[in-house]
Residue, then its C-alpha position, 0 to 999 in steps of 0.5 A: x585360938x585358931x592355932x590350937x584348933x588347927x592342931x587338934x581338928x581333923x583335916x577335912x580333905x584327908x579324913x578317913x571318909x566315914x564322917x556323915x557330914x564331911x565338910x563340917x567336922x569337929x574333934x569328936x563324934x559318936x557313931x550310933x550305927x549297929x544293932x537297934x531294937x526294931x518292930x513293924x507296926x502294921x496295925x499302927x498301935x505303937x503310939x497308943x500302946x506307949x512304945x515311945x516310953x516303953x519300947x520292948x521290940x523283939x527284933x534287931x536291925x542293923x542301922x543304917x540299913x533299910x529293913x527291906x535289905x539283907x544287910x539290915x538283918x530283917x530282909x522283909x520287902x513286903x509293904x510295911x508303912x510304920x517302923x519303930x526303932x530303939x537304942x540305948x545311949x550309954x555313958x560311953x556314947x556321951x563321953x565319946x562326943x566330949x560332952x561337958x557342962x555347958x555343951x549342947x548334945x545333938x542327935x543327928x540323922x543323915x536320912x530317914x525315909x519318909x517321915x519320922x518322930x524321935x523321942x529321948x527318955x520318953x519325951x518327943x524331941x522333934x519330927x521330920x519329913x523328907x526321905x533324903x535330907x539330914x536333920x538333928x535335934x538338941x536332946x540336952x534338956x530331955x536327958x533323964x538322971x540315969x546312966x543310960x538313955x533311950x532313943x526311940x524312932x517312929x518312921x512312916x513310909x507309905x509304899x503306895x503314896x506316889x506324892x512322896x519324892x521316891x525316885x526308883x523305889x517301886x510302889x508295887x510289892x515286887x520290882x518291875x521294869x526300871x523300879x526297885x525294892x524300897x528303902x524305908x526308915x533309917x538308911x543313912x548314919x545316925x550320930x551324936x555330937x557335942x557342940x557349944x551353946x553357940x555353934x556353927x551349923x552350916x557352911x557355904x563355900x563360894x569360890x571367886x577365882x577371878x577375884x582371887x578370893x573365897x567367901x564363906x556363908x556361916x550359919x550359927x545355932x542361935x543369935x549370940x548374946x554378945x559379939x563373938x570373934x570369927x576367924x577363917x583360915x585356908x590352907x593348901x597342905x602346910x601352906x597358908x593361903x589366906x586368913x581373915x578375922x571379924x566379929x559377929x552379933x548375928x546368927x548368919x554372916x558372910x566372910x570373904x578371904x583373900x587368896x593372894x596366890x590366885x593373883x598370879x596369872x601364870x600359876x593360879x591354875x595349880x590351885x584349881x579343882x578339876x578331875x585331872x587335879x582335884x586339889x582341895x583347900x582345907x579350912x578352919x572356921x572358928x566362931x566364939x568357942x566353936x571350931x570346925x574343919x572344912x574344905x572347898x574346891x576352887x573352880x567355876x562351872x558354867x555354860x557358853x558358846x555351846x560348851x560346858x565350861x570348867x574353870x573357863x575352859x571347854x570340858x567334854x563330859x564323859x558321864x555314866x548313869x549311877x543308880x546308887x543301889x546295892x543288892x545287899x543294902x539297896x539305896x544305903x551304901x554297904x559301907x563308907x568304903x564302898x562309896x570310895x570304891x564306887x567313885x574310883x570304879x567310875x573313874x577307872x572306867x574312863x568317865x569324868x562324871x556321874x549322873x546319880x539318878x533319881x537319888x540324893x546321894x550320901x554326902x560321903x560319896x560326894x566327899x570321894x567325888x571331891x577328893x578323887x576328882x569326879x564331876x557329879x550331876x545332882x538330881x532329885x528323886x521324883x514324885x509320881x503325882x502332880x498335886x499340891x502335896x507333891x509339889x510342896x514336898x518336892x520343893x522343900x526337899x530340893x531346897x534342903x539338898x541344894x543347901x546341904x550339898x552347896x559346897x561340894x566342888x564335884x557337883x557342877x550341875x543341878x537336875x530338879x526334874x527328869x523325863x517329866x516324872x511328876x509333871x507328865x502333862x507339862x507340854x499341855x498343862x501350864x501349871x506343870x510348866x510354871x512348876x518346872x520354871x519355878x524350880x529352875x528359878x529357885x535353884x538359881x536364886x539359892x545357887x547362881x554358881x552352877x547350870x541347871x537342867x530343868x527336865x532332863x531328857x525332854x520337854x525342858x523349860x528354861x534349861x541351861x543345857x539341852x539334855x536329850x535321852x535317845x536309846x537308839x540301838x543302831x549306831x548309824x541312827x545315833x550318828x546321823x542325829x548328832x552329826x552337827x548342830x543343824x541335825x539337833x536343831x531339826x529335832x528341837x524344832x520338831x520332836x525328839x527321839x522319844x517322840x516328845x518335844x525337847x524344849x518347850x520354852x527358853x532360848x537354847x541357841x547357845x546352850x550345850x547339847x548333851x546326850x544324857x541317856x543312851x545305850x542301856x544294852x542288856x548283857x546278863x552274864x548271870x541271868x536275872x529273872x525278868x532281865x530288862x534293857x533297851x537292847x540286848x547282847x547275846x555274847x561278850x563279843x556282841x556286847x563289845x560290838x554294840x557298845x563300841x558302835x554306839x560310843x564311836x557314833x557319840x565320839x564322832x559327833x560334831x555338836x555334843x558337849x558331853x554324854x551320859x551312858x546308861x548305866x554303871x551297874x546292873x540293878x536287880x532286873x535292869x541288866x544294862x550295866x557296864x558292870x554287874x551288881x557285884x561291880x565286876x566289869x562285863x568286859x576287861x576294864x581296859x577294853x571298857x576304858x578304851x571304848x568309853x574314852x574313844x582312845x586306845x591304850x598305849 
């Protein structure tokens, strides 16, 4: 069984990078990107008017680009709460999935902001809430006896609902200060996939390097009616690393695979994943009549003795704040290859990590981070209100993303909160403190393999890393604040650079100290209206001097375990990027790399 699957399945670690779910691949799938029918529904009449059964939308949109963006062909940034989409599914679309008798046809969405309902041939197949998380519907039983079928999507995204996890999406009609145009409706891929009646739905890979094994948690679409054979094979290129077989009568099971090569204490490091050698281990998982291709990275991520530890060794984190925003497509990537290029750009600049800010990033970005070797801080988009609704929405979406991204070796830290967004009075309000503490606990309950930053920047509760935001523009001030542990402890005992307490509760005596936002120097090569930054440079020479002064101060620190520079790209009016919105560096890339790494090129 498994030998045939190895021959026909795509190799997950070397795929083209366009699959929306890069760690769970089958032989065939159909991409539904492209032209869809589209309509705004400002009066919210579509349901009463029967649009799910009779869509006759007079506009076209390019999916998966949000209608606010130019790439969508709509380019309307005004407030529109309700959006409608329609697309015909042809015989060729179904055939492209390999759909055959006995299979189930799954209609999958990468993300729709914020809530949606979906119909096929006039029958509702499901609904979903959460603007950043994937979902799917089994549409097999609603397909009509026609050559083509019609998919209709109603998306609702209230621009003024600040209890939605929205991150950097502005609640005002026009972007201001650090907030940007919205990303509404469908903004990640839509695709069709045929699966067996009992199919693999989720894989969680857990590397246990010290025990020379890997464990996979498998979830199935339903409880099998009889015991099914299960086989898992791990490969490093053409070399088989491990194989195990079992059976299951349940829809969830854990399978452990011994990896004998990890028992060689002088050679095991050759198999480990790290930015310098991002080795990925390919896997095939077969359960009954289903087989999927996946991959994992063998690595550990921990904190201890004031350091961030990767594979048991201290690792100095050089990170950049990435907004994941493009002028032409907003939070949606302009193409799958743009995500590869973004990861490569970050590495070329000399960074070893990225903190994707206020956004759950497209899994295809995480694939390239896995593949090219970039550490990622997984951060949640915030609400701007603290209400029971906001808490419930945020917790649900956070848990869904931890579940979605669990197996990416590139993600080494979770960040559920940032700068007290959504918990503005956490220093005084015990309810907010309980919430922040519970997010840490929930995250660790689901994933004990990564450290958690509870509230990046300040007012942290039970955090694994003391993450500090400091936009001092004077290098001497920065150098003095992070000279040694005593200087930082003085801030922890008092107030931080932003005038807020850094740590509210929890023992941080041995926690790593990281400067997780600093810099923010505005240098607008092409001036943007209302351009903004934390400080400003007048020329390329001034920008070089300011940037190198700040980075030299950080590199000279005797206490910092890592840093995160603000920011990678200019984003609309926020012109404090190292590169422009067009991804062109503001200084020669070799010079930027020297400054960021603190080394001189030979």
